[in-house]
C-alpha positions as CSV (number, residue, x, y, z in Angstrom):
1,X,82.5,128.4,102.2
2,X,81.4,127.2,105.7
3,X,81.6,129.7,108.6
4,X,84.0,128.9,111.3
5,X,82.3,127.8,114.5
6,X,84.9,129.2,116.9
7,X,87.5,132.0,116.6
8,X,91.0,130.8,115.9
9,X,92.2,132.9,118.8
10,X,91.3,130.0,121.0
11,X,94.3,128.1,119.5
12,X,98.0,128.7,120.3
13,X,99.9,130.7,117.8
14,X,103.3,129.8,116.4
15,X,106.1,131.5,118.3
16,X,109.2,130.4,116.4
17,X,110.5,131.7,113.1
18,X,110.4,129.9,109.8
19,X,113.2,127.3,109.8
20,X,112.9,125.9,106.4
21,X,116.3,125.3,104.7
22,X,116.8,126.8,101.2
23,X,117.7,124.7,98.2
24,X,121.1,126.5,98.1
25,X,121.9,125.4,101.6
26,X,121.0,121.8,100.8
27,X,123.0,121.9,97.6
28,X,126.0,123.2,99.5
29,X,125.8,120.4,102.1
30,X,125.4,117.8,99.3
31,X,128.6,119.2,97.6
32,X,130.5,119.1,100.9
33,X,129.6,115.5,101.3
34,X,130.6,114.5,97.8
35,X,133.9,116.3,98.2
36,X,134.5,114.4,101.4
37,X,133.7,111.1,99.7
38,X,136.0,111.9,96.9
39,X,138.9,112.8,99.2
40,X,138.4,109.4,100.9
41,X,138.2,107.6,97.6
42,X,134.6,106.4,98.3
43,X,132.4,105.8,95.2
44,X,129.4,107.6,96.7
45,X,127.2,110.3,95.2
46,X,124.3,112.3,96.5
47,X,121.2,111.3,94.5
48,X,118.6,113.4,96.2
49,X,118.2,115.8,99.1
50,X,115.2,117.4,100.8
51,X,114.2,119.1,104.1
52,X,111.6,117.1,106.1
53,X,110.9,119.9,108.7
54,X,113.4,118.4,111.1
55,X,116.5,117.6,109.2
56,X,118.1,117.6,105.7
57,X,117.7,114.1,104.4
58,X,120.2,113.1,101.7
59,X,119.8,109.9,99.6
60,X,123.1,108.4,98.6
61,X,124.1,106.1,95.7
62,X,127.1,103.8,96.3
63,X,128.4,102.7,93.0
64,X,131.5,100.6,93.5
65,X,132.5,99.4,90.0
66,X,135.7,97.7,91.3
67,X,133.7,95.6,93.8
68,X,130.1,95.3,92.3
69,X,129.3,92.3,94.5
70,X,129.8,94.2,97.8
71,X,126.9,93.6,100.1
72,X,124.6,96.5,100.9
73,X,125.2,96.1,104.7
74,X,128.9,96.5,104.1
75,X,128.3,99.7,102.2
76,X,126.3,101.1,105.0
77,X,128.8,100.1,107.6
78,X,131.6,101.7,105.6
79,X,129.8,105.0,105.8
80,X,129.1,104.6,109.5
81,X,132.8,104.1,110.1
82,X,133.4,107.7,108.8
83,X,130.4,109.2,110.6
84,X,132.8,111.4,112.7
85,X,134.5,112.6,109.5
86,X,131.1,113.5,108.1
87,X,130.0,115.4,111.2
88,X,133.3,117.3,111.3
89,X,132.9,118.2,107.6
90,X,129.3,119.5,108.1
91,X,129.8,120.7,111.7
92,X,126.5,118.9,112.5
93,X,125.4,115.7,114.1
94,X,124.1,113.2,111.5
95,X,122.2,109.9,111.4
96,X,123.2,107.2,108.9
97,X,120.8,104.4,108.0
98,X,120.1,102.0,105.2
99,X,117.0,100.2,104.1
100,X,115.6,98.8,100.8
101,X,119.1,99.3,99.2
102,X,119.0,103.0,99.9
103,X,121.5,104.8,102.1
104,X,120.2,107.8,104.0
105,X,122.1,110.5,105.9
106,X,119.9,112.9,108.0
107,X,121.7,116.1,109.1
108,X,120.1,117.0,112.4
109,X,121.3,120.5,113.2
110,X,118.5,122.6,111.9
111,X,115.8,124.3,114.1
112,X,112.5,122.6,113.7
113,X,109.7,124.8,112.5
114,X,106.6,124.2,114.4
115,X,103.3,123.7,112.6
116,X,100.3,125.0,114.5
117,X,96.7,124.2,113.9
118,X,95.8,127.9,114.2
119,X,97.9,128.7,111.1
120,X,96.2,125.9,109.1
121,X,92.6,126.7,110.1
122,X,93.2,130.3,108.9
123,X,94.6,129.1,105.6
124,X,92.9,129.4,102.2
125,X,93.2,125.7,101.7
126,X,91.1,124.9,104.8
127,X,88.7,127.8,104.5
128,X,87.9,127.2,100.9
129,X,86.7,123.6,101.5
130,X,82.9,123.3,101.8
131,X,83.0,119.9,103.5
132,X,82.3,119.9,107.3
133,X,84.7,117.0,107.5
134,X,87.7,119.0,106.3
135,X,90.9,118.2,108.3
136,X,93.9,120.4,108.6
137,X,96.5,117.7,109.0
138,X,99.8,119.6,108.9
139,X,102.4,120.4,106.3
140,X,104.3,118.3,103.8
141,X,108.1,118.2,103.7
142,X,108.2,121.2,101.3
143,X,106.1,123.3,103.7
144,X,102.9,123.0,101.7
145,X,99.7,122.7,103.7
146,X,98.2,119.3,104.0
147,X,94.4,119.4,104.1
148,X,92.1,116.4,103.4
149,X,88.4,115.6,103.5
150,X,87.4,112.7,105.8
151,X,84.2,112.4,103.9
152,X,86.1,111.5,100.8
153,X,88.7,109.5,102.6
154,X,86.2,107.3,104.5
155,X,88.0,105.8,107.5
156,X,91.4,106.0,108.9
157,X,93.9,104.0,111.1
158,X,96.6,105.9,113.0
159,X,99.6,103.9,114.3
160,X,102.8,104.8,116.2
161,X,104.8,104.4,119.3
162,X,104.1,106.2,122.6
163,X,105.0,109.9,122.2
164,X,105.1,109.8,118.4
165,X,102.2,112.3,118.1
166,X,99.2,110.1,117.6
167,X,97.1,112.1,120.1
168,X,98.2,115.4,118.5
169,X,97.0,114.2,115.1
170,X,93.8,112.9,116.6
171,X,93.2,116.4,118.1
172,X,93.9,117.9,114.7
173,X,91.2,115.8,113.2
174,X,88.6,116.5,115.9
175,X,89.3,120.3,116.2
176,X,89.4,120.8,112.4
177,X,85.9,119.2,112.1
178,X,84.6,121.2,115.0
179,X,85.8,124.4,113.3
180,X,83.2,123.9,110.5
181,X,80.5,121.6,111.7
182,X,77.5,122.3,114.0
183,X,76.1,119.5,116.2
184,X,73.3,119.1,113.7
185,X,75.9,118.4,110.9
186,X,78.4,116.1,112.8
187,X,78.2,114.0,115.9
188,X,81.1,112.2,117.5
189,X,81.1,108.8,119.2
190,X,84.2,108.9,121.4
191,X,85.9,105.8,122.9
192,X,89.0,106.0,125.1
193,X,89.9,102.8,127.0
194,X,92.6,104.4,129.0
195,X,90.4,107.4,129.9
196,X,93.1,109.9,129.2
197,X,93.2,111.7,125.8
198,X,89.6,112.1,124.9
199,X,88.2,113.2,128.3
200,X,88.9,116.8,127.2
201,X,85.8,116.5,125.0
202,X,83.4,115.3,127.7
203,X,81.4,118.6,127.6
204,X,81.3,118.7,123.8
205,X,77.8,119.4,122.4
206,X,78.6,117.3,119.4
207,X,78.6,114.0,121.3
208,X,76.4,111.3,119.9
209,X,75.3,109.8,123.2
210,X,76.7,112.5,125.6
211,X,79.2,110.1,127.0
212,X,82.8,109.0,126.3
213,X,82.9,105.2,126.3
214,X,85.6,103.7,128.5
215,X,84.4,100.1,129.0
216,X,84.5,97.4,126.3
217,X,81.0,96.1,126.8
218,X,79.4,99.5,126.4
219,X,81.6,100.1,123.4
220,X,80.5,96.9,121.7
221,X,76.8,97.8,122.4
222,X,77.3,101.2,120.8
223,X,79.1,99.7,117.7
224,X,76.2,97.3,117.3
225,X,73.7,100.1,117.4
226,X,75.7,102.1,114.9
227,X,75.9,99.0,112.6
228,X,72.1,98.8,112.7
229,X,71.8,102.5,112.1
230,X,74.1,102.1,109.1
231,X,71.9,99.4,107.6
232,X,68.8,101.5,108.3
233,X,70.3,104.6,106.7
234,X,71.4,102.8,103.6
235,X,68.0,101.3,103.1
236,X,66.2,104.6,103.7
237,X,68.4,106.7,101.4
238,X,68.3,104.0,98.7
239,X,64.5,104.2,98.7
240,X,64.7,107.9,98.0
241,X,67.1,107.2,95.1
242,X,70.4,108.1,96.8
243,X,73.3,105.7,97.0
244,X,75.8,108.2,98.4
245,X,75.3,110.1,101.7
246,X,76.9,113.3,100.4
247,X,74.6,113.4,97.4
248,X,71.6,113.1,99.7
249,X,72.9,115.9,102.0
250,X,73.4,118.3,99.1
251,X,70.0,117.5,97.7
252,X,68.1,118.2,100.9
253,X,70.1,121.3,101.6
254,X,69.1,122.6,98.1
255,X,65.5,121.4,98.4
256,X,64.2,120.7,102.0
257,X,61.1,119.0,100.6
258,X,63.3,116.0,99.6
259,X,64.0,115.0,103.2
260,X,65.6,115.9,106.5
261,X,69.4,116.5,106.8
262,X,71.1,113.7,108.7
263,X,74.2,114.2,110.8
264,X,77.5,112.6,109.8
265,X,78.7,110.4,112.6
266,X,82.4,110.1,113.4
267,X,83.5,107.1,115.6
268,X,86.8,107.9,117.3
269,X,88.5,105.0,119.1
270,X,91.7,105.9,121.0
271,X,94.0,103.1,122.3
272,X,92.1,100.5,120.2
273,X,94.4,97.6,121.2
274,X,93.6,98.4,124.8
275,X,90.0,97.4,124.1
276,X,91.2,93.8,123.4
277,X,93.5,93.9,126.5
278,X,90.5,94.8,128.7
279,X,88.5,92.0,127.2
280,X,91.4,89.5,128.0
281,X,91.5,90.8,131.6
282,X,87.8,90.3,132.2
283,X,86.9,87.2,130.3
284,X,88.2,83.7,129.5
285,X,90.3,83.6,126.3
286,X,87.6,82.0,124.2
287,X,84.9,84.6,125.3
288,X,87.3,87.5,124.9
289,X,88.1,86.4,121.4
290,X,84.5,86.0,120.5
291,X,83.7,89.6,121.7
292,X,86.7,90.9,119.9
293,X,85.6,89.3,116.6
294,X,82.2,91.0,117.1
295,X,84.0,94.4,117.5
296,X,85.9,93.8,114.3
297,X,82.8,92.6,112.5
298,X,80.9,95.7,113.4
299,X,83.7,98.0,112.3
300,X,84.1,96.2,109.0
301,X,80.4,96.3,108.3
302,X,80.3,100.0,109.1
303,X,83.3,100.7,106.9
304,X,81.7,98.9,103.9
305,X,78.8,101.4,104.0
306,X,80.6,104.6,104.9
307,X,80.0,106.2,101.5
308,X,76.3,105.3,101.6
309,X,75.6,106.2,105.2
310,X,77.9,109.0,106.4
311,X,79.2,107.0,109.4
312,X,83.0,107.1,109.6
313,X,85.6,106.0,112.1
314,X,89.2,106.8,113.1
315,X,91.1,104.2,115.1
316,X,94.3,104.9,117.0
317,X,96.6,102.0,117.9
318,X,99.9,101.6,119.6
319,X,102.5,100.2,117.4
320,X,102.6,96.4,118.1
321,X,106.2,96.1,119.1
322,X,105.4,98.1,122.2
323,X,103.4,95.2,123.6
324,X,104.8,91.8,124.8
325,X,104.1,88.8,122.6
326,X,101.8,86.1,123.8
327,X,104.4,83.6,125.0
328,X,102.0,80.7,125.3
329,X,101.0,80.9,121.7
330,X,104.4,82.3,120.5
331,X,102.7,85.1,118.6
332,X,102.2,88.9,118.9
333,X,98.5,89.5,119.4
334,X,98.9,93.1,118.4
335,X,100.2,92.2,115.0
336,X,97.2,89.9,114.6
337,X,95.0,93.0,115.3
338,X,96.8,95.3,112.9
339,X,96.6,92.6,110.2
340,X,92.9,92.1,110.9
341,X,92.3,95.8,110.1
342,X,93.3,95.4,106.5
343,X,89.8,96.7,105.6
344,X,91.0,100.1,106.7
345,X,92.9,101.2,103.6
346,X,93.8,104.7,104.7
347,X,96.6,104.9,107.2
348,X,98.7,107.4,109.1
349,X,101.9,105.9,110.5
350,X,104.1,107.9,112.9
351,X,107.4,106.7,114.4
352,X,107.7,102.9,114.7
353,X,110.7,101.0,116.2
354,X,111.9,99.8,112.8
355,X,111.5,100.4,109.1
356,X,110.3,96.8,108.6
357,X,107.5,97.5,111.1
358,X,106.5,100.6,109.2
359,X,106.5,98.8,105.9
360,X,104.2,96.1,107.3
361,X,101.8,98.6,108.7
362,X,101.5,100.7,105.5
363,X,102.1,97.8,103.0
364,X,104.5,100.1,101.1
365,X,108.1,101.1,100.6
366,X,108.9,104.3,102.4
367,X,112.6,105.3,102.7
368,X,112.3,108.7,104.6
369,X,113.3,108.4,108.2
370,X,110.5,109.4,110.6
371,X,111.9,111.5,113.5
372,X,109.1,111.8,116.0
373,X,107.0,114.6,117.4
374,X,104.3,114.3,114.8
375,X,106.5,113.3,111.8
376,X,104.2,111.1,109.9
377,X,103.7,109.0,106.7
378,X,100.1,109.4,105.4
379,X,98.7,107.4,102.6
380,X,95.3,106.8,101.0
381,X,94.8,103.2,100.0
382,X,97.4,100.4,99.5
383,X,98.3,101.7,96.0
384,X,99.1,105.2,97.1
385,X,102.7,106.2,97.3
386,X,101.9,108.3,100.4
387,X,103.0,111.7,101.7
388,X,105.5,112.7,104.4
389,X,103.7,115.0,106.7
390,X,104.4,117.0,109.9
391,X,101.3,117.1,112.0
392,X,100.0,120.4,113.3
393,X,100.6,121.3,117.0
394,X,97.6,121.7,119.2
395,X,97.8,121.9,123.0
396,X,95.4,120.3,125.5
397,X,94.6,123.8,126.7
398,X,93.5,124.7,123.2
399,X,91.1,121.7,123.2
400,X,89.6,122.9,126.5
401,X,89.2,126.4,125.2
402,X,87.4,125.2,122.0
403,X,85.1,122.8,123.8
404,X,84.3,125.5,126.4
405,X,83.5,128.0,123.7
406,X,81.3,125.6,121.8
407,X,79.5,124.5,125.0
408,X,78.6,128.1,125.8
409,X,77.7,128.8,122.2
410,X,75.2,126.0,121.7
411,X,73.8,126.0,125.3
412,X,72.8,129.7,124.6
413,X,70.9,128.8,121.4
């Protein structure tokens, strides 16, 4: 068990009470709905219900044997016409939606239970992990703690609209790793092309080159250096008989004569699409595209060797619909960028503007409705069915306290 590098008192505690809804409450709501449908002679049943930390989400089955050819859109519209009746029946506002031949009713009246990073860093699931890249990501829809190991995961793409909670989840990742890793064990390469979110980490003793990159040219130079380092590490470790970075680390920790420990390197790129926008602002289109291809090439080369070299990255991108299409070429550049990142198999998708957009980003069918403020769909690889997660809350003041504590701790050593 790795020792925590800072006291959890630096983080904000949860102040609300548990707001999870019981199975009995959900069953009662489902029965009320079915009674209402029956009284209105609608052939609708509740097939499933669960609480997603924000609302009770009910999945409906519309089985009209008298009109089996009725279009799905007509079924959804029929339920939307009686939305006021449903709200009166449940004494709650509801949202009705339909996608992938599934009708969803979300009952919105329940107090949202906050999930704080402080609670998760103090949990047995987090403390029992021996990986310095352990991340306390939040809770799942049943309230279970969601903890994952970035070392096993490899690399990650985070996508969502403005205000969906991307920065919160990014802070969860960084602070979780700082909770277990010394500067000798993990070093961060931070890139923030709007110069907003990551500036809180400017004084962090874990920074790889002591700076936060804000300019595309410097970022590309750094990525090229890291790609070269990746090649050098792979060759050096292979010569010692190691083809996985974690195996090498454990071996030298057990027997220092076998080599020197190497730091894991985590590349964090916030506002990734903004990098391309800056290139377009500064260079002619052909030159900007050439530099952009070099960025993608570096990242893909690094990702292919993550297991062997211990160099990981986390990219954060605005959901494409938030940007204007390129009218001249009649295409959405941001979709081109998201599609070009297919080599990043692990993805966290927060609120998007449509279910089709979500499906395109995660290459999967996901019927739960994401409701904002850190509500997220997390999946590992394109074959994974994914998990519905509520990210952990961490305040900017928490980040400043943690960074200040670590700065004093390691400057005194």
